[in-house]
C-alpha positions as CSV (number, residue, x, y, z in Angstrom):
1,X,-13.6,-13.9,90.3
2,X,-11.7,-16.4,92.5
3,X,-8.6,-16.2,90.3
4,X,-5.1,-16.2,91.9
5,X,-3.6,-12.7,91.5
6,X,-0.2,-14.3,91.0
7,X,-1.5,-15.7,87.7
8,X,-1.8,-12.2,86.3
9,X,1.1,-10.3,84.8
10,X,0.5,-6.5,85.2
11,X,4.2,-5.4,85.4
12,X,4.1,-3.7,81.9
13,X,1.0,-1.4,82.7
14,X,3.1,1.3,84.5
15,X,5.9,0.8,81.9
16,X,3.9,0.9,78.6
17,X,0.4,1.6,79.7
18,X,-2.2,-0.4,77.6
19,X,-1.3,-1.1,74.1
20,X,-4.8,-2.8,73.1
21,X,-4.5,-6.1,71.2
22,X,-0.7,-6.1,71.1
23,X,-0.5,-6.3,74.9
24,X,-0.2,-10.1,74.5
25,X,3.0,-9.8,72.4
26,X,4.5,-7.0,74.5
27,X,3.9,-9.1,77.6
28,X,5.2,-12.3,76.1
29,X,8.4,-10.6,75.1
30,X,9.0,-9.1,78.5
31,X,8.2,-12.5,80.3
32,X,10.6,-14.2,77.8
33,X,13.4,-11.8,78.0
34,X,13.2,-11.8,81.9
35,X,13.3,-15.5,81.8
36,X,10.0,-15.9,83.7
37,X,8.4,-18.6,81.4
38,X,8.7,-22.2,82.3
39,X,10.2,-24.4,79.5
40,X,7.3,-26.5,78.0
41,X,4.5,-25.1,80.1
42,X,1.4,-23.8,78.3
43,X,0.5,-20.1,79.0
44,X,-2.5,-18.1,78.0
45,X,-2.0,-14.5,77.1
46,X,-5.2,-12.4,77.0
47,X,-5.9,-8.7,76.4
48,X,-9.2,-6.7,76.1
49,X,-9.2,-3.0,75.2
50,X,-12.0,-0.6,75.3
51,X,-14.5,-3.1,74.5
52,X,-13.4,-2.9,70.7
53,X,-10.3,-4.9,70.6
54,X,-9.4,-8.3,71.8
55,X,-6.2,-10.4,71.6
56,X,-5.4,-13.8,73.0
57,X,-3.1,-16.6,72.3
58,X,-2.0,-19.9,73.8
59,X,1.7,-20.6,73.8
60,X,3.9,-23.5,74.8
61,X,7.2,-21.7,75.5
62,X,10.4,-23.4,74.5
63,X,13.7,-22.1,75.6
64,X,16.2,-21.2,72.7
């Protein structure tokens, strides 16, 4: 696909497996809690599960 592997967050796969459309929320919370999101930068979170569930959101993270 030509995409940079560093742009993909897969750390939660061995932790939680695949949680279908809720992957986007689980991954966002992990990235936020580990302070891995850049303040003010847009981020696209996408998940596809078993061809029947899809989840996506675009966020602009702001530190608390």
